Structure formats: C-alpha cells, structure tokens
C-alpha positions as CSV (number, residue, x, y, z in Angstrom):
1,M,-8.4,-15.2,3.3
2,I,-8.5,-16.9,6.7
3,P,-5.6,-19.3,6.1
4,M,-3.6,-16.5,4.6
5,V,-4.2,-14.3,7.7
6,L,-3.2,-17.2,10.0
7,V,0.0,-17.8,8.0
8,I,0.8,-14.1,8.3
9,T,0.3,-14.0,12.0
10,F,2.3,-17.1,12.5
11,L,5.2,-15.7,10.5
12,I,5.1,-12.4,12.3
13,Y,5.1,-14.1,15.7
14,G,7.8,-16.5,14.7
15,G,9.9,-13.6,13.4
16,L,9.5,-11.7,16.7
17,E,10.4,-14.9,18.5
18,L,13.8,-15.0,16.7
19,T,14.7,-11.4,17.7
20,P,17.1,-11.0,20.6
21,G,15.6,-10.8,24.1
22,D,11.9,-11.1,25.0
23,A,9.0,-8.8,26.1
24,I,10.4,-8.4,29.6
25,S,13.9,-7.3,28.4
26,H,12.3,-4.8,26.0
27,M,9.9,-3.3,28.6
28,I,12.7,-2.6,31.1
29,P,15.2,0.1,30.1
30,P,18.7,-1.2,29.4
31,D,20.3,0.9,32.2
32,Q,17.9,-0.7,34.7
33,L,18.0,-4.2,33.3
34,A,21.6,-4.8,34.4
35,N,20.6,-4.1,38.0
36,V,17.6,-6.3,38.2
37,D,17.9,-9.6,40.0
38,P,17.8,-12.5,37.6
39,S,15.3,-14.3,39.8
40,Q,12.9,-11.4,39.5
41,L,13.3,-11.5,35.7
42,E,12.6,-15.2,35.8
43,A,9.5,-14.6,38.0
44,L,8.2,-12.0,35.6
45,R,8.7,-14.3,32.6
46,Q,6.8,-17.0,34.5
47,A,4.0,-14.6,35.4
48,Y,3.6,-13.5,31.8
49,G,3.8,-17.0,30.4
50,L,7.0,-16.4,28.5
51,N,8.4,-19.8,29.5
52,D,5.5,-21.7,28.0
53,P,6.0,-23.6,24.7
54,F,6.1,-21.5,21.5
55,L,2.8,-22.9,20.1
56,L,0.9,-22.2,23.3
57,R,2.2,-18.6,23.4
58,Y,1.3,-18.1,19.8
59,L,-2.3,-19.3,20.3
60,R,-2.7,-17.1,23.3
61,W,-1.4,-14.1,21.4
62,L,-3.7,-15.0,18.4
63,W,-6.7,-15.2,20.8
64,E,-5.9,-11.7,22.0
65,L,-5.7,-10.4,18.4
66,L,-9.1,-11.8,17.6
67,H,-10.5,-9.8,20.5
68,G,-8.8,-6.6,19.2
69,N,-6.0,-6.6,21.8
70,F,-2.7,-5.8,19.9
71,G,-0.8,-5.1,23.1
72,Y,1.0,-2.0,24.3
73,S,3.8,0.1,22.7
74,I,7.1,-0.5,24.5
75,T,8.2,3.1,24.0
76,S,5.0,5.0,24.9
77,G,2.9,2.5,26.8
78,V,-0.1,3.4,24.7
79,P,-2.4,0.6,23.4
80,I,-1.3,-0.3,19.9
81,K,-5.0,-0.4,18.8
82,D,-5.4,3.3,19.7
83,I,-2.2,4.2,17.9
84,L,-3.3,2.4,14.7
85,L,-6.7,4.0,14.8
86,Q,-5.1,7.4,15.1
87,L,-2.6,6.8,12.2
88,F,-4.8,4.9,9.8
89,P,-6.8,7.8,8.4
90,A,-3.7,9.6,7.1
91,T,-2.4,6.4,5.4
92,L,-5.8,5.5,3.9
93,E,-6.2,9.1,2.5
94,L,-2.7,9.0,0.9
95,S,-3.2,5.5,-0.4
96,L,-6.6,6.2,-2.1
97,A,-5.3,9.4,-3.7
98,A,-2.2,7.6,-5.0
99,L,-4.3,4.7,-6.3
100,V,-6.6,7.0,-8.2
101,I,-3.7,8.9,-9.8
102,S,-1.8,5.8,-10.8
103,T,-4.7,3.9,-12.3
104,V,-6.5,6.8,-14.1
105,L,-3.3,8.4,-15.4
106,G,-1.6,5.1,-16.3
107,S,-4.7,3.8,-18.1
108,I,-5.2,7.0,-20.1
109,L,-1.5,7.2,-21.1
110,G,-1.3,3.5,-21.9
111,I,-4.4,3.7,-24.2
112,L,-3.1,6.8,-26.0
113,S,0.3,5.2,-26.4
114,A,-1.3,2.1,-28.0
115,L,-3.5,4.1,-30.3
116,K,-0.4,6.0,-31.5
117,K,1.8,2.9,-31.7
118,G,5.2,3.6,-33.3
119,S,4.8,7.4,-33.2
120,I,7.0,9.9,-31.5
121,G,4.4,10.2,-28.8
122,D,4.3,6.5,-28.2
123,N,8.1,6.4,-27.9
124,A,8.2,9.4,-25.6
125,L,5.6,7.9,-23.3
126,T,7.6,4.6,-23.3
127,V,10.8,6.5,-22.3
128,L,9.0,8.4,-19.6
129,G,7.5,5.2,-18.3
130,M,11.0,3.6,-18.0
131,I,12.3,6.7,-16.3
132,G,9.3,6.6,-13.9
133,V,10.1,3.0,-13.0
134,S,13.8,3.7,-12.5
135,I,13.7,6.8,-10.3
136,P,13.6,6.0,-6.6
137,Q,10.6,7.4,-4.7
138,F,12.8,9.2,-2.1
139,F,14.7,11.0,-4.9
140,F,11.5,11.9,-6.7
141,G,10.0,13.1,-3.5
142,M,13.0,15.3,-2.5
143,L,13.1,16.7,-6.1
144,C,9.4,17.7,-5.9
145,I,10.0,19.3,-2.5
146,L,12.9,21.3,-3.9
147,V,11.0,22.5,-7.0
148,F,7.4,23.0,-5.8
149,A,7.8,23.8,-2.1
150,L,11.2,25.6,-1.9
151,D,11.9,27.1,-5.3
152,W,8.4,28.0,-6.4
153,A,6.8,27.9,-2.9
154,I,3.3,26.9,-4.3
155,L,2.8,23.9,-2.1
156,P,3.7,23.0,1.5
157,I,6.8,20.9,2.2
158,G,5.0,18.3,4.3
159,G,2.7,17.4,7.1
160,R,-1.0,17.0,7.0
161,M,-2.4,20.5,8.0
162,A,-0.8,23.5,9.7
163,P,-2.2,24.6,13.1
164,G,-5.0,27.1,12.7
165,E,-5.9,26.2,9.2
166,S,-9.2,24.8,8.1
167,G,-11.2,24.0,4.9
168,I,-10.9,21.6,2.1
169,W,-8.1,23.4,0.2
170,A,-6.1,23.8,3.4
171,H,-6.1,20.1,3.8
172,F,-5.9,19.1,0.1
173,K,-2.8,21.2,-0.7
174,Y,-0.8,19.0,1.8
175,L,-1.9,15.9,0.0
176,I,-1.0,17.0,-3.6
177,L,2.8,16.4,-3.4
178,P,3.0,13.1,-1.5
179,A,0.0,11.6,-3.4
180,S,1.5,12.7,-6.8
181,V,5.0,11.3,-5.9
182,L,3.5,7.9,-4.8
183,G,1.0,7.7,-7.6
184,I,3.2,8.8,-10.5
185,S,6.0,6.4,-9.4
186,L,3.5,3.6,-10.0
187,T,1.9,5.0,-13.1
188,A,4.5,3.5,-15.4
189,G,3.5,0.0,-14.5
190,V,-0.2,0.6,-15.2
191,M,0.6,2.4,-18.4
192,R,2.7,-0.4,-19.8
193,Y,0.0,-3.0,-18.9
194,S,-2.9,-1.0,-20.3
195,R,-0.8,-0.3,-23.5
196,S,-0.2,-4.0,-24.1
197,S,-3.8,-4.8,-23.3
198,M,-5.1,-2.2,-25.7
199,L,-2.8,-3.4,-28.5
200,D,-4.1,-7.0,-27.9
201,T,-7.7,-5.8,-27.9
202,M,-7.3,-3.9,-31.2
203,N,-6.2,-7.1,-32.9
204,K,-9.3,-9.1,-31.8
205,D,-11.6,-10.5,-34.4
206,Y,-14.7,-8.5,-33.1
207,I,-12.7,-5.3,-33.7
208,K,-11.9,-6.4,-37.2
209,T,-15.5,-7.3,-37.8
210,A,-16.7,-4.0,-36.5
211,R,-14.4,-2.2,-38.9
212,A,-15.6,-4.4,-41.8
213,K,-19.1,-3.3,-41.0
214,G,-18.1,0.3,-41.5
215,I,-18.4,1.4,-37.9
216,S,-16.4,4.6,-37.3
217,N,-13.0,4.1,-35.7
218,K,-13.9,6.5,-32.9
219,R,-16.9,4.4,-31.9
220,I,-14.9,1.2,-32.1
221,I,-12.3,2.6,-29.8
222,W,-14.5,4.1,-27.1
223,R,-17.5,1.7,-27.3
224,H,-15.7,-1.6,-27.7
225,A,-11.9,-1.5,-27.4
226,V,-11.3,0.7,-24.4
227,R,-13.8,-1.1,-22.1
228,N,-12.4,-4.5,-22.9
229,A,-8.8,-3.2,-22.6
230,I,-9.4,-1.7,-19.2
231,M,-10.7,-4.9,-17.7
232,P,-7.4,-6.7,-17.5
233,V,-5.9,-3.6,-15.9
234,V,-8.1,-4.4,-12.8
235,T,-6.0,-7.5,-12.2
236,V,-2.9,-5.4,-11.5
237,L,-4.6,-3.3,-8.8
238,G,-3.6,-5.9,-6.2
239,P,0.2,-5.5,-6.9
240,I,-0.3,-1.7,-7.3
241,T,-1.9,-1.6,-3.9
242,A,1.0,-3.5,-2.4
243,G,3.4,-1.0,-4.0
244,I,1.3,1.9,-2.6
245,L,1.4,0.4,0.9
246,T,5.1,-0.2,0.9
247,G,5.9,3.0,-0.9
248,G,4.0,4.8,1.8
249,F,6.8,4.0,4.2
250,V,9.2,6.2,2.1
251,V,6.7,8.9,1.2
252,E,5.3,9.4,4.6
253,N,8.7,9.8,6.1
254,I,9.9,12.3,3.4
255,F,6.8,14.5,3.7
256,A,6.4,14.0,7.5
257,I,2.9,12.6,7.2
258,P,1.6,11.1,10.5
259,G,0.6,7.8,9.1
260,M,1.4,4.1,9.7
261,G,4.3,4.0,7.4
262,K,6.2,6.8,9.1
263,Y,5.6,5.4,12.6
264,F,6.4,1.9,11.4
265,V,9.9,3.0,10.4
266,Q,10.2,4.8,13.8
267,S,9.1,1.6,15.6
268,V,11.8,-0.4,13.8
269,Q,14.4,2.2,14.8
270,Q,13.2,2.1,18.4
271,T,12.9,-1.7,18.4
272,D,9.2,-1.4,19.5
273,Y,8.4,-5.0,18.5
274,F,4.8,-4.9,19.6
275,L,4.0,-1.9,17.4
276,I,5.9,-3.5,14.5
277,S,3.8,-6.7,14.8
278,G,0.5,-4.8,15.1
279,T,1.3,-2.6,12.1
280,T,2.5,-5.5,10.0
281,I,-0.7,-7.5,10.7
282,L,-2.8,-4.5,9.7
283,Y,-0.9,-4.0,6.5
284,G,-1.1,-7.7,5.7
285,G,-4.9,-7.7,6.3
286,L,-5.4,-4.7,4.2
287,L,-3.4,-6.2,1.3
288,I,-5.4,-9.5,1.5
289,A,-8.7,-7.5,1.6
290,C,-7.6,-5.4,-1.4
291,N,-6.9,-8.6,-3.4
292,L,-10.3,-9.9,-2.5
293,V,-12.0,-6.6,-3.6
294,V,-10.0,-6.8,-6.9
295,D,-11.3,-10.3,-7.6
296,L,-14.9,-9.3,-6.9
297,V,-14.7,-6.1,-9.0
298,Y,-13.2,-8.0,-11.9
299,G,-16.1,-10.5,-11.7
300,F,-18.6,-7.5,-11.6
301,I,-17.0,-5.8,-14.6
302,D,-16.7,-9.0,-16.7
303,P,-19.9,-11.2,-16.2
304,R,-18.0,-14.1,-17.8
305,V,-15.8,-14.3,-14.7
306,K,-18.1,-16.1,-12.3
307,L,-17.8,-19.1,-9.9
308,G,-19.9,-21.8,-11.5
309,K,-22.3,-24.0,-9.6
310,E,-22.0,-27.8,-9.5
311,G,-24.0,-29.4,-12.2
312,S,-24.5,-26.2,-14.2
C-alpha cells in the first residue's frame, strides 16, 4: 500500500504542477492580480518556496500530508482537513448503502439466474442486467426523481435531511433514492459474475459426487454450491467499490448530497486545486484500503488462500 500511495501523491502533485499558474496566482483574485507588482509576486513565490526544485517542493508537500496538513481551500480559506471531515460521513453512508444493495441484490439475482439457466426468467434477468449496465447513472437518477419524488411524491427529491426533522426514518428516506440509483447501476456487474461463478460451481466434481450419493438438490445448492460460488464474487468488490466512489460524483450532484463527490465537482469548476488534491488523495487512499480489505476477507472466507511461510 505504501508504494501505491506514494505513486498516487506524486502523480497528483505532478498533475497540479502542469496546471496553469501557481498557488500565488490562484490565491489572488484575477481582478487584483493584474495590479500587483511583479516583484511582489516574485517575493511571495520566494517566501513560499515556489521557486525551489520540483522534487524538493514535492517532498515538502508530502511531509505536510503525513502530518495531516492538506492545506487551505482557495475559495473559502477553510482548512481542507476540516472540509473533508465534514463531507466524509455523507459519502461513507451513501457508499456503504450502495455497496450492500449491489452485492446482495446482484448475488441473489445471479444465483437464481444460474439455477434457472435457459429459462424465461434467466433470459429476462440477463436483459435487465444489460439494460442496467447501459443506462447512465444521471439519467437513471433523474428518472427516479421524476417518478418517486415528483409524480408519486413518496420520497424526497434530494438532500440529506430537512431542517427540523429528526429520527431514523427522517434520515433514511433521503438515502433510499440515491443509494438505490448508485447500487442498482452496479448490480448488473455483480449479477453476471455471480451467475457465471454459480454455473461453474454446479459443474464441479464434488457437486456431481453429492448428487450421486443421493443428497437432495436443495441441500446441495444451499450447503455446498452457493457458499463456494459466492467466494469469487468477493474479488469484484474492489472494482465495485471504485465504481461506487466514482459514481458518487454523479449521484451526489443529482440528489444534492453534501458529500465529497459533490464538492469535488464544485472544486473543479472553481479551480480550487488544493481541495482537488486533498479529495483525490483521500479517494485514492480509500480505494487502496478497500482492496486490502477485500484481499483479507477473501483469505478469511477461503482458508486455502493464505500466505505461506518459508520452508512450509
């Protein structure tokens, strides 16, 4: 993980280095920048170390990151660490809800589709899966808002909680639509993977042996096949998590959720490079951590997947 994080930070800092201007030109409003004496700008760059070599500035910036200093937002002047701490709970809540929906629903539909291979239900689920992959999230989100929030008026349009409301349901109802849009849009991938895994498991020799021993089909499916078919699905949780994090940019903006994805898009529009770098680093760290958790969980579920010791 450490080399990957270092590579991410280097690419982020290098990308910001290639953008027009520097920190001084971004901190001073454009209408005032034209009236500032060039010698004063040069003195500020010298004072902030912007004239130092690239590698030295990167190491200085990395040292500040290791101490939790992400810098300050250009537009608001607020420490980026405080902004991320305020926005992270909404993003985490949406991501976990979407992850549960996509993995549980996708696994169940994929297993049922495999058990009914070649039937009308299998073909229908396959078609629905292809439609789910093809429909853009922004279109699906606006369609859900039109139907459930405007036409039927059973769920709120967006936000996280209205002023004056309290209670679990008052908060949960704001999460239903965005989590469903983000989760269902990724369900198709999990469904196709779990279907192929289940079909492969049903053709294994130990399944055929269990049938030859006279074990009931129901017991074979739920005691042997399903458990072994689910394990490979764990390996796609990493890419699914990446899809949830990137899809959160779109969903949070559509449903006006005050999370990192929504404010990341705003920071790009406002060219707030320091906030962009802080958010990108946090997203990269989360993705790397999720991949590590997936590897550990897979080894916990399947005891055969272990790191061997030398000489064993």
